[in-house]
Backbone as a chain_set.jsonl record, in Angstrom:
{"seq": "MDLSNLKPALGATKSRKRIGRGQGSGYGGTSTRGHKGAKSRSGYSRKVGFEGGQMPLYRLVPKFGFKNINRVEYIGINLDTLEQMSEKFNTNDITVDLLKENCVISRNEKVKVLGRGELTKAINVTVNAISKNAKAAIESKGGVVTVI", "coords": {"N": [[26.716, -25.57, 33.359], [26.965, -22.935, 31.136], [26.891, -19.866, 29.173], [29.298, -19.877, 27.732], [29.794, -22.504, 27.165], [27.977, -23.296, 25.256], [27.12, -24.686, 22.096], [26.297, -25.335, 18.62], [24.168, -28.153, 17.698], [25.383, -31.403, 16.666], [26.008, -31.647, 13.212], [24.34, -29.542, 12.595], [25.468, -27.276, 11.542], [27.277, -26.206, 8.616], [30.456, -26.094, 6.945], [31.566, -23.414, 4.828], [31.677, -23.462, 1.192], [34.798, -23.462, -0.19], [35.75, -21.903, -2.823], [37.823, -21.709, -5.794], [40.409, -22.341, -4.889], [42.439, -23.948, -5.891], [43.123, -27.125, -7.66], [43.06, -29.391, -6.071], [41.122, -28.992, -4.145], [38.765, -29.514, -5.328], [37.112, -27.583, -6.164], [38.45, -25.892, -7.87], [39.942, -24.493, -10.834], [37.432, -23.74, -12.878], [35.979, -22.711, -10.848], [33.318, -23.392, -10.027], [31.769, -22.047, -11.899], [31.264, -22.913, -14.451], [31.965, -23.082, -18.054], [33.267, -20.431, -19.972], [31.349, -17.589, -21.347], [29.122, -14.874, -20.261], [28.28, -15.146, -17.596], [30.347, -16.453, -16.346], [32.316, -14.661, -15.958], [34.045, -12.175, -13.944], [32.378, -9.534, -12.218], [29.964, -9.694, -13.506], [26.585, -8.842, -13.984], [23.192, -9.368, -14.331], [20.861, -7.651, -16.381], [17.956, -6.04, -15.083], [14.903, -7.578, -15.686], [15.828, -8.91, -17.919], [15.541, -11.383, -20.406], [17.056, -13.429, -21.562], [17.695, -12.583, -24.141], [15.369, -12.737, -25.553], [12.555, -10.692, -26.437], [11.86, -8.561, -23.849], [9.189, -8.6, -21.396], [8.388, -6.1, -20.401], [8.908, -4.449, -22.53], [7.345, -5.493, -24.508], [4.641, -5.133, -23.803], [2.268, -2.649, -24.448], [2.317, 0.919, -23.714], [-0.173, 2.806, -22.052], [-2.794, 5.203, -21.313], [-2.881, 7.748, -18.677], [-1.776, 9.565, -15.786], [-3.628, 11.715, -13.958], [-2.453, 14.557, -12.589], [-3.791, 16.501, -11.232], [-5.967, 15.412, -10.01], [-8.445, 15.049, -7.503], [-8.878, 13.142, -4.718], [-11.515, 11.689, -2.902], [-12.813, 10.524, 0.233], [-15.547, 8.553, 0.477], [-18.53, 8.957, 2.32], [-21.532, 7.695, 3.404], [-25.04, 8.609, 3.957], [-26.335, 6.907, 5.806], [-24.178, 6.014, 7.267], [-23.332, 8.398, 8.421], [-25.489, 8.826, 10.124], [-25.143, 6.683, 11.928], [-22.675, 7.437, 13.016], [-23.32, 9.856, 14.307], [-24.881, 8.912, 16.391], [-23.039, 7.219, 17.669], [-20.908, 8.955, 18.414], [-22.369, 10.692, 19.838], [-23.394, 13.225, 19.001], [-24.717, 15.99, 17.039], [-23.346, 17.376, 15.222], [-21.31, 16.824, 12.616], [-18.048, 16.917, 11.663], [-15.054, 17.394, 9.658], [-12.822, 17.433, 11.285], [-13.737, 16.014, 13.542], [-14.006, 13.481, 12.424], [-11.334, 12.94, 11.841], [-10.189, 12.903, 14.408], [-11.383, 10.619, 15.461], [-10.324, 8.639, 13.94], [-11.558, 7.904, 11.527], [-10.947, 8.956, 9.089], [-7.724, 9.707, 7.586], [-5.025, 12.086, 8.138], [-4.659, 13.824, 5.801], [-6.786, 13.315, 4.125], [-9.743, 13.92, 2.145], [-13.274, 14.482, 2.511], [-16.304, 13.272, 1.139], [-19.77, 13.487, 1.165], [-22.168, 11.069, 0.48], [-25.274, 9.901, -1.039], [-26.565, 7.475, -0.061], [-28.869, 5.69, 1.95], [-30.968, 6.568, 4.827], [-31.983, 9.402, 6.804], [-32.859, 10.061, 10.202], [-32.914, 12.17, 11.874], [-32.045, 15.653, 12.389], [-28.932, 16.678, 11.155], [-25.923, 18.438, 11.386], [-23.526, 19.127, 9.016], [-20.12, 19.396, 8.152], [-18.058, 19.337, 5.559], [-15.754, 18.411, 2.832], [-16.883, 18.016, 0.29], [-20.101, 17.343, -1.245], [-22.841, 15.338, -2.385], [-25.682, 16.038, -4.574], [-28.081, 14.682, -3.898], [-27.549, 13.859, -1.247], [-27.24, 16.322, 0.014], [-29.796, 17.407, -0.316], [-31.283, 15.55, 1.186], [-30.258, 15.908, 3.794], [-30.878, 18.61, 4.303], [-33.642, 18.497, 4.101], [-34.394, 17.271, 6.459], [-33.856, 19.246, 8.223], [-31.25, 19.807, 8.767], [-27.929, 21.347, 8.52], [-25.717, 22.096, 5.896], [-22.324, 22.541, 5.353], [-19.826, 23.409, 3.142], [-16.406, 23.027, 2.941]], "CA": [[26.317, -25.098, 32.028], [26.85, -21.482, 30.976], [26.896, -19.428, 27.772], [30.569, -20.176, 27.067], [29.802, -23.915, 26.776], [26.96, -23.577, 24.244], [27.498, -24.797, 20.689], [25.21, -25.97, 17.869], [24.115, -29.613, 17.697], [26.182, -32.027, 15.605], [25.349, -31.668, 11.899], [23.468, -28.379, 12.418], [26.163, -26.259, 10.751], [28.179, -26.687, 7.564], [31.484, -25.117, 6.589], [31.248, -22.885, 3.509], [32.4, -23.998, 0.053], [35.934, -22.572, -0.497], [35.988, -22.046, -4.262], [38.977, -21.01, -6.366], [41.594, -22.559, -4.063], [43.278, -24.994, -6.476], [42.477, -28.33, -8.165], [42.91, -30.379, -5.003], [39.918, -28.729, -3.348], [37.572, -29.953, -6.068], [36.413, -26.375, -6.627], [39.417, -25.012, -8.534], [39.671, -24.38, -12.276], [36.377, -22.782, -13.249], [35.391, -22.234, -9.587], [31.872, -23.686, -10.067], [31.057, -21.125, -12.792], [31.106, -23.49, -15.78], [32.948, -22.619, -19.031], [33.025, -19.239, -20.806], [30.075, -16.879, -21.225], [29.096, -13.703, -19.392], [28.083, -15.511, -16.19], [31.58, -16.965, -15.755], [33.26, -13.544, -15.774], [33.859, -11.364, -12.74], [31.682, -8.27, -12.486], [28.731, -9.909, -14.264], [25.273, -8.671, -13.344], [22.157, -9.414, -15.362], [19.949, -6.517, -16.423], [16.633, -6.328, -14.53], [13.939, -7.83, -16.749], [16.469, -9.589, -19.053], [14.931, -12.692, -20.638], [17.904, -14.265, -22.402], [17.714, -12.105, -25.519], [13.973, -12.624, -25.987], [12.018, -9.359, -26.159], [11.327, -8.611, -22.483], [7.767, -8.296, -21.233], [8.164, -4.663, -20.195], [8.951, -3.788, -23.84], [6.278, -6.061, -25.338], [3.335, -4.599, -23.416], [2.204, -1.225, -24.811], [1.995, 1.912, -22.69], [-1.431, 3.48, -22.339], [-3.37, 5.973, -20.223], [-2.044, 8.729, -18.004], [-2.149, 9.842, -14.407], [-3.976, 13.122, -13.824], [-1.812, 15.071, -11.373], [-4.695, 17.441, -10.567], [-7.115, 14.681, -9.491], [-8.703, 15.163, -6.063], [-9.49, 11.906, -4.224], [-12.357, 11.868, -1.725], [-13.306, 9.352, 0.952], [-17.01, 8.637, 0.452], [-19.263, 8.551, 3.521], [-22.954, 7.744, 3.086], [-25.938, 9.174, 4.974], [-26.576, 5.938, 6.884], [-22.964, 6.009, 8.096], [-23.39, 9.638, 9.214], [-26.485, 8.571, 11.168], [-24.504, 5.827, 12.931], [-21.622, 8.223, 13.68], [-23.913, 10.837, 15.216], [-25.286, 8.163, 17.58], [-21.844, 6.698, 18.333], [-20.161, 10.067, 19.011], [-23.351, 11.431, 20.627], [-23.403, 14.627, 18.564], [-25.432, 16.263, 15.794], [-22.419, 18.099, 14.353], [-20.258, 15.968, 12.054], [-17.056, 17.724, 10.961], [-13.855, 16.687, 9.207], [-11.955, 17.296, 12.466], [-14.291, 14.933, 14.352], [-13.675, 12.229, 11.734], [-9.888, 12.725, 12.008], [-9.942, 12.555, 15.814], [-11.864, 9.264, 15.726], [-9.617, 7.756, 13.002], [-12.378, 7.479, 10.393], [-10.098, 9.336, 7.957], [-6.383, 10.103, 8.015], [-4.766, 13.521, 8.259], [-4.772, 14.634, 4.589], [-7.885, 12.864, 3.275], [-10.913, 14.789, 2.016], [-14.506, 13.713, 2.695], [-17.49, 13.624, 0.351], [-20.96, 12.806, 1.672], [-22.949, 10.477, -0.604], [-26.695, 9.861, -0.701], [-27.181, 6.187, 0.286], [-29.405, 5.573, 3.298], [-31.976, 7.514, 5.303], [-31.712, 10.106, 8.058], [-34.036, 10.137, 11.073], [-32.863, 13.411, 12.648], [-31.266, 16.741, 11.776], [-27.49, 16.593, 11.385], [-25.133, 19.519, 10.781], [-22.368, 18.479, 8.4], [-19.075, 20.251, 7.583], [-17.202, 18.429, 4.791], [-15.095, 18.987, 1.658], [-17.782, 17.948, -0.868], [-21.347, 16.632, -0.958], [-23.651, 15.11, -3.583], [-26.969, 16.746, -4.564], [-29.071, 13.892, -3.158], [-27.212, 13.902, 0.169], [-27.525, 17.684, 0.497], [-31.255, 17.535, -0.239], [-31.763, 14.711, 2.288], [-29.865, 16.529, 5.072], [-31.636, 19.854, 4.475], [-35.061, 18.173, 4.282], [-34.567, 16.933, 7.88], [-33.568, 20.429, 9.036], [-29.809, 19.908, 9.032], [-27.189, 22.394, 7.812], [-24.555, 21.587, 5.172], [-21.269, 23.521, 5.097], [-18.748, 22.843, 2.335], [-15.161, 23.74, 3.24]], "C": [[26.25, -23.568, 32.046], [27.01, -21.139, 29.5], [28.18, -19.786, 27.027], [30.637, -21.627, 26.608], [28.85, -24.238, 25.63], [27.567, -23.686, 22.855], [26.388, -25.534, 19.952], [25.309, -27.496, 17.915], [24.95, -30.162, 16.542], [25.384, -32.086, 14.304], [24.457, -30.467, 11.639], [24.137, -27.298, 11.578], [27.072, -26.922, 9.721], [29.252, -25.643, 7.339], [31.228, -24.675, 5.146], [32.144, -23.495, 2.446], [33.533, -23.042, -0.308], [36.317, -22.756, -1.955], [37.21, -21.261, -4.703], [40.236, -21.174, -5.545], [42.403, -23.759, -4.552], [42.51, -26.259, -6.809], [42.193, -29.336, -7.051], [41.649, -30.194, -4.192], [38.669, -29.274, -4.021], [36.761, -28.79, -6.59], [37.38, -25.392, -7.248], [39.003, -24.834, -9.976], [38.643, -23.324, -12.58], [35.659, -22.233, -12.02], [33.869, -22.292, -9.594], [31.077, -22.789, -11.002], [30.814, -21.712, -14.179], [32.145, -22.907, -16.726], [32.438, -21.414, -19.805], [31.685, -18.557, -20.539], [30.118, -15.777, -20.185], [29.021, -14.076, -17.915], [29.363, -16.029, -15.53], [32.565, -15.845, -15.435], [33.001, -12.812, -14.45], [33.155, -10.064, -13.128], [30.388, -8.442, -13.248], [27.507, -9.586, -13.404], [24.225, -8.567, -14.442], [21.238, -8.2, -15.243], [18.594, -6.914, -15.832], [15.652, -6.495, -15.687], [14.531, -8.533, -17.959], [15.909, -10.993, -19.174], [15.738, -13.509, -21.639], [17.933, -13.838, -23.85], [16.322, -12.016, -26.122], [13.474, -11.226, -25.632], [11.36, -9.366, -24.776], [9.888, -8.107, -22.403], [7.51, -6.803, -21.116], [8.271, -3.879, -21.498], [7.856, -4.285, -24.764], [4.935, -5.382, -25.082], [3.295, -3.101, -23.718], [1.887, -0.332, -23.615], [0.649, 2.531, -23.04], [-1.907, 4.237, -21.105], [-2.409, 7.003, -19.664], [-2.58, 8.954, -16.601], [-2.412, 11.342, -14.285], [-3.423, 13.651, -12.503], [-2.707, 16.032, -10.602], [-5.909, 16.754, -9.936], [-7.221, 14.865, -7.97], [-9.45, 13.902, -5.634], [-10.288, 12.202, -2.955], [-12.65, 10.521, -1.074], [-14.819, 9.513, 1.029], [-17.625, 8.15, 1.753], [-20.743, 8.757, 3.234], [-23.783, 8.263, 4.265], [-26.176, 8.201, 6.13], [-25.366, 5.832, 7.82], [-22.924, 7.249, 8.981], [-24.361, 9.476, 10.39], [-25.865, 7.742, 12.306], [-23.449, 6.596, 13.72], [-22.202, 9.211, 14.669], [-24.387, 10.156, 16.499], [-24.06, 7.706, 18.382], [-21.085, 7.801, 19.073], [-21.067, 10.977, 19.844], [-23.346, 12.928, 20.297], [-24.211, 14.769, 17.278], [-24.554, 17.017, 14.806], [-21.306, 17.161, 13.901], [-19.323, 16.858, 11.248], [-15.88, 16.841, 10.536], [-12.92, 16.45, 10.394], [-12.429, 16.158, 13.38], [-13.93, 13.573, 13.754], [-12.191, 11.904, 11.874], [-9.568, 12.265, 13.426], [-10.318, 11.112, 16.121], [-11.362, 8.249, 14.701], [-10.513, 7.173, 11.913], [-11.638, 7.804, 9.102], [-8.721, 9.701, 8.483], [-6.205, 11.601, 7.82], [-5.075, 14.329, 6.99], [-5.943, 14.25, 3.691], [-9.045, 13.855, 3.291], [-12.165, 13.923, 2.025], [-15.589, 14.227, 1.766], [-18.658, 12.815, 0.893], [-21.787, 12.357, 0.48], [-24.347, 10.143, -0.109], [-27.319, 8.539, -0.331], [-27.682, 6.203, 1.73], [-30.38, 6.679, 3.641], [-31.502, 8.175, 6.593], [-32.99, 10.152, 8.875], [-34.062, 11.425, 11.88], [-32.005, 14.431, 11.923], [-29.8, 16.604, 12.163], [-26.823, 17.766, 10.688], [-23.814, 18.931, 10.302], [-21.421, 19.526, 7.84], [-18.056, 19.34, 6.916], [-16.596, 19.148, 3.587], [-15.989, 19.004, 0.426], [-19.024, 17.151, -0.488], [-22.127, 16.462, -2.26], [-24.994, 15.832, -3.439], [-27.996, 16.01, -3.71], [-28.818, 13.943, -1.653], [-27.551, 15.266, 0.759], [-29.032, 17.878, 0.68], [-31.808, 16.748, 0.954], [-31.46, 15.346, 3.643], [-30.705, 17.773, 5.334], [-33.123, 19.597, 4.674], [-35.38, 17.792, 5.744], [-34.252, 18.101, 8.796], [-32.101, 20.591, 9.387], [-29.183, 21.0, 8.19], [-25.96, 21.756, 7.176], [-23.582, 22.723, 4.936], [-20.171, 22.827, 4.316], [-17.506, 23.695, 2.566], [-14.531, 24.213, 1.947]], "O": [[25.557, -22.983, 32.878], [27.239, -22.022, 28.673], [28.151, -19.977, 25.811], [31.453, -21.958, 25.748], [28.902, -25.339, 25.083], [28.42, -22.883, 22.476], [25.619, -26.273, 20.566], [26.381, -28.057, 18.141], [25.192, -29.464, 15.557], [24.231, -32.518, 14.292], [23.867, -30.371, 10.563], [23.448, -26.485, 10.962], [27.566, -28.033, 9.918], [29.01, -24.449, 7.514], [30.734, -25.457, 4.333], [33.233, -23.986, 2.745], [33.262, -21.907, -0.7], [37.102, -23.641, -2.296], [37.591, -20.275, -4.072], [41.06, -20.261, -5.494], [42.981, -24.497, -3.754], [41.398, -26.467, -6.324], [41.19, -30.048, -7.094], [41.151, -31.154, -3.603], [37.641, -29.474, -3.374], [35.826, -28.977, -7.369], [37.167, -24.182, -7.168], [37.83, -25.007, -10.31], [38.947, -22.132, -12.546], [34.802, -21.359, -12.156], [33.21, -21.329, -9.203], [29.849, -22.757, -10.926], [30.202, -21.047, -15.015], [33.112, -22.298, -16.27], [31.288, -21.397, -20.244], [30.975, -18.921, -19.601], [31.011, -15.734, -19.339], [29.622, -13.408, -17.073], [29.464, -16.047, -14.304], [33.542, -16.062, -14.718], [31.892, -12.832, -13.916], [33.325, -9.564, -14.24], [29.757, -7.449, -13.61], [27.414, -10.003, -12.249], [24.362, -7.77, -15.37], [20.885, -7.779, -14.141], [18.133, -8.031, -16.068], [15.583, -5.64, -16.57], [13.823, -8.743, -18.943], [15.807, -11.716, -18.183], [15.164, -14.207, -22.475], [18.179, -14.671, -24.722], [16.115, -11.295, -27.098], [13.916, -10.639, -24.644], [10.399, -10.103, -24.558], [9.439, -7.305, -23.222], [6.534, -6.292, -21.664], [7.778, -2.753, -21.575], [7.472, -3.587, -25.703], [4.186, -5.093, -26.015], [4.182, -2.36, -23.296], [1.275, -0.766, -22.638], [0.364, 2.756, -24.216], [-1.478, 3.95, -19.987], [-1.27, 7.121, -20.115], [-3.705, 8.571, -16.282], [-1.505, 12.148, -14.491], [-3.868, 13.246, -11.429], [-2.424, 16.349, -9.447], [-6.784, 17.426, -9.39], [-6.22, 14.838, -7.254], [-10.539, 13.628, -6.137], [-9.802, 12.878, -2.048], [-12.724, 9.499, -1.756], [-15.316, 10.494, 1.583], [-17.293, 7.069, 2.239], [-21.164, 9.854, 2.866], [-23.308, 8.345, 5.398], [-26.216, 8.608, 7.291], [-25.518, 5.591, 9.017], [-22.533, 7.175, 10.146], [-24.09, 9.93, 11.501], [-26.037, 8.057, 13.484], [-23.333, 6.436, 14.935], [-21.651, 9.397, 15.754], [-24.308, 10.745, 17.577], [-24.042, 7.793, 19.61], [-20.666, 7.614, 20.215], [-20.593, 11.918, 20.48], [-23.301, 13.777, 21.187], [-24.375, 13.81, 16.524], [-24.969, 17.271, 13.675], [-20.464, 16.752, 14.701], [-19.738, 17.48, 10.271], [-15.734, 15.706, 10.99], [-12.3, 15.392, 10.498], [-11.608, 15.422, 13.928], [-13.593, 12.635, 14.476], [-11.82, 10.739, 12.009], [-8.772, 11.347, 13.623], [-9.668, 10.453, 16.933], [-11.894, 7.144, 14.597], [-10.26, 6.071, 11.426], [-11.687, 7.038, 8.139], [-8.555, 9.972, 9.672], [-7.126, 12.295, 7.39], [-5.682, 15.397, 7.075], [-6.082, 14.803, 2.601], [-9.3, 14.53, 4.288], [-12.131, 12.768, 1.599], [-15.782, 15.433, 1.612], [-18.553, 11.6, 1.061], [-22.078, 13.146, -0.419], [-24.588, 10.104, 1.098], [-28.547, 8.469, -0.285], [-26.986, 6.681, 2.626], [-30.596, 7.605, 2.859], [-30.735, 7.599, 7.364], [-34.082, 10.269, 8.319], [-35.074, 11.757, 12.498], [-31.319, 14.103, 10.954], [-29.465, 16.436, 13.336], [-27.122, 18.056, 9.53], [-23.077, 18.316, 11.073], [-21.849, 20.442, 7.138], [-17.285, 18.657, 7.59], [-16.873, 20.322, 3.342], [-15.874, 19.907, -0.403], [-19.006, 16.379, 0.47], [-22.084, 17.328, -3.134], [-25.398, 16.192, -2.334], [-28.695, 16.62, -2.901], [-29.761, 14.056, -0.869], [-28.083, 15.359, 1.865], [-29.487, 18.431, 1.682], [-32.701, 17.228, 1.652], [-32.302, 15.328, 4.541], [-31.19, 17.976, 6.447], [-33.802, 20.379, 5.339], [-36.508, 17.974, 6.202], [-34.365, 17.977, 10.015], [-31.75, 21.428, 10.219], [-29.806, 21.522, 7.266], [-25.248, 20.98, 7.814], [-23.957, 23.757, 4.383], [-19.641, 21.801, 4.743], [-17.537, 24.916, 2.411], [-13.471, 24.838, 1.97]]}, "num_chains": 1, "name": "protein.A"}
């Protein structure tokens, strides 16, 4: 037994349907395309979203809203998460670079610190944005907030 002797099991493969090769083949004449109409012609391709002449859904549904190209998206990180990170990374200085190195955020994401949770120790934070409550909580424990 070697690779040159291998072949599929009996009945595992079928020969393809040879259409348009005369009446004797059983697939001559209309070549399985039926009679007349656009679908029987060569070069036919249906428009994307075409619904047989009915008003297509993409034209029925109204357009609304807009996308603000100047919007700045932030990844929110709460105070309780900062507390856990300072213990996990064994540091009191939390920076955007530290978060990138440890795959908390990706390369181009911006960070905003939010005010959920409690702090038990002073943490120095360097981020892109911070809420009033979070800033007050960090500074009340003796931490320093730097906004980039």
